[in-house]
N, C-alpha and C positions, 0 to 999 in steps of 0.2 A: 427764576425768579431775581432779578435785583431785590437788595435790601428795601425800596421802595414800593415794590410790590408788582413792577414792572414787568412784563414779558421780556427774556433776554435774545426770544429768538422769532428770526420773522424769516417767514419762507413765503412764495408765490405762485401761483400757477400765471404763464404767459403765452395765450393763444395768441396766433393769427388770424383775422376778421377775413379768410379769402378762400371760405367754403364753411359748411355743415361740420358739428363738432362728430366724431365718431368714437368708440369703443377705447381705443388707443387714450384720443385723450380725455376720455370719462378717467381710465385707469391714472394717468399724471396727476387730473387733477384731484382725485381721492386721495392718490400716494401725500402730496402735497399739503393736502387739509386735514388728512388723519395723522399727518405725523406733525404737525403743528397740536394740535390736539392732545396729544401725546406729551410735546414736550411744554405743553401749558403757551406756547408761543402764536404768534401773531401769524392770520393767513392775509395774504394780498392778492388781489386780481389787478394784473395789467394789460394790457390791450397794445400788440406790436402790430403796427399798422402803418409801419413805413415804407411798405409797396404800396402806393397809394394807387397802384394801377390795377391791380386784381382785389384790395377790400373793398368792402360794400358793407353800408349801416346795416343791413339787415342779418348779415352774419354777423355781426357785432351783437345786434338785440339778441338774435340767437343763444349764441352764447349765456347773455345772461339768463335767459329763459329756458336753459337745459341746464345751467349749473343750479340754478334756484328748484328746479325739478328734483334734483339728486338731491336735493335738501344741504345745499354750500350758502354758508354765509361769509360774505368779506366785506372788508373796510372799505370804507366812500371816502373822499372820490377816488374811483379809478384812475390811474395814470395810462393814456391814452400818450404813444410814441408820436404821433405826428402833432403833437400840441408843444413837442419840447426840442425840435429840431435845433435850437440854440444850443443846447446842453451837448449835443453832439459835435454840433460844428466846434468849440469852443474844444472840445476834445481833440477833432480832428486836428486845429490849427497847433495846437499843442505838440503834436505828435510832427507837424510839417516842422513847426521850426526845430524840433531836434531833429529834422534831415532824415526820418524813419520812413516814410511815403513817397512815393514819387506816382507821378501821372503815367498812366497806361491807356494806351489808344488804341490797341490790338482789338478789334473784333472776334467774334467766333471763329469766322474762316481765315482772318489772321492766323490765329494760333493754329486752327488745323495745318495752316500752309505752313507754318514754321517747323512744324512735328514733321510733316512730310520733306521738307528739306534736310534733315539731321538725315534720313535715310532708314530710319528706325519705324519698323510697321506699329501705324497708331495703336494696334490691338496690344503691341507691347510696352508703349508708351507707360511710365507711373504717373498713377494719379492718385488723390488724396482721398482719403476717408471716406467724403461723399461722392468719390465715384468719378470728379471732376480732371479731367489730366490737368497735371504741374504745369504753371507757367510756363513757357519755355525763355522766360525774361526777353523777349521782343525790346522792349522800352525801356528797362532797367539802366542803361547805363546812356539815355538820352543828353545829348551836349544841350545845357540852360538856351539858347540860341534857337535851339530848332525846337525845343518844349515848349517858350516862349510864343512861336510864331504856328504850332499847331492849336494853343489855345487861343491865341488872337483869330484862325481861321472860324474858331469856333468850332472845333471837334471835340466829338463826346470820348471821355473818357472815363476813368477809375483810377481812385486812389488806391495803389498796392501797398503794403507794407512788407519792405525790406526784412524780412524775418530774419535774415543770420544777422543784420547788424542790428536788427530792434531785439533779440535774445540776448546778443551780448551786449547790448547796452543796458537790459532788465539785471544782468546776470553782474554788473556791475553795481549799478545801484543797489542790488540784494546783497551782495557780498556773498554772492552761494551760487549754486545751482537752483534753476528754480523747480520745485513741488508743489502739490497741493496734495490737500487732506482728502482720501477718497471715504467715504462712511457707510456707501452702499457697494456696487461692482460694478465694474466695466463689465465691457464684451466678450472681452478673453478673462475674465477672472481678476482685473486688479483692484487693485484694496487696500487700504492704509496710505503709507505716503508714496503718492507716485509721481515721478520724473516727469516735466514737461521735453514733450518731442515735436517742436511745431515744423520742423524741416521738412512732416509727411505732409502738409499743406502749402509745403512752397508760401510764393510770393501774394498771401491772399489779397480779396478785396477788402477793404477799410470802409470804402464811401464810395460816391458817384458824384459826377458835376450837377446833375440836379437833386441829387438826395445827400445832404449830409452824414452818412452813414452805411453801416450795413447793419447785419443781423449781429456781428461778431464785435463792434464799438456799440452799439445802441444797447444791448443786453448786457456788458459791463459798465457804461456809466447807469444805466438805470438801476442796478443791482445796487452801486454803490450809495445813491441818490436815495432809494428805498428803505437803504439801512439793510438789506436781507443777509443772513446770518446763515445760512443753510439751503444752498441752490439743489433742488430736485428735479429730475428732469429723468427721460428717458438716457436708455443706455446707448440708442443711435448719436447723443449729444456728447458723449465722453470725450471724444478726443479734441470736441469746440474747447475744452477747457484749456488746452495747449496754448491758444491765440487768446485767452480771455487772463489768463495769468500773465503772460506778456504785457499784454495791455494794462493791467492792473497797476503792476509795479510801475510801467512807465509813466502813468497818469497820476501815480501817487495813490491809489486807490486800498480802500481795505480789503483783506483776502479774507471772502467766505470758505465754510466748509460745501463739500458735496455728494451728494446723496442721488447714484445714477440707479433707476430703475429698469426692470425686464418690461419688452416691448410685446404687446398684445399683437398676437399673428393669426393668421389664416389656419385654415387644414393642410395648406402645401407648404406653411412654415415664412409665408413671405409677411412682413410687418404691414398693418394696417395704413393706409393714406388718403388723404384728400382726393387728391389727382385719379387715384385707382376708382373715387367714389365708390369707396365702401360705403356698408349701411351704416346711417347715422343716428346718432339719438332719437332727433327726430321722427325717423321711421322705425326704429324699434319701439318708440311712445306710441305713435300710431300703429302697432302690431298689437298693442296692449301689455306689453312689456311696463315692468314698474320699478322704480329704483330700486327696489330690494333684487329686483332681478339682474339689473346691470353690475349692481355692488358683486353677485353674486359670479354673472361672468367675467368681470375684471378682477376678481381674487382678493375683492374687501366683504 
């Protein structure tokens, strides 16, 4: 607590309204909520709806309904990312002015073809922590005139972070190698002071032509604007912290602590996901489960 009695810790749960919440979401929401209570801190809910093509109003309303049913309460108003594109656009401009992002016009097929042209079997090509092929750098050194021509033609593109240059710049600003503080545990037991290893991602997409942000940029900006001091999330997002720490330093944003938690998995060991249509909280509630049942199922 601060001397004036205000909470010193701010935590958040930030779901995307592109499907129904499942047990994995319940675990993350309860983890953040109970940690905030334990620390006598604030608990925020944020709606991460930058993917306007997949997000739906009915899913957003279901998020509020499911969380209230679980017994959670949160501060109002809720920050909705789709209402704050100007914040992300300003951050992107700052990165562009620093010369640390570049437009990439490659389609998935272009990337696959470029990998095939190396003679390396696609199954042996390195992938990032999310399982996507590392970008082979097709447009990284594009001449300015050609870049302008493609943009003038209206070609679709994504803004990629020049990760190697960005890390070097961030370390120069910080005056040391970048690290972050892990209060929980990463997927391989990482805890305490953890080194930042962004090369694992290659040159990640940081924004797109039609949407001036990506998950990485939006979550970094939002956490700073909302004053989040302790980021809690699943271990599947542990490695994303490498990118977020770079962005925090480059954009002059405060550094929160992190507390990653275990994932909820099915009997085969697969983590739950919306895409796999795993049983959601709505279905469990309809089947007669109570909030207390859900808490027991996810370890609370």
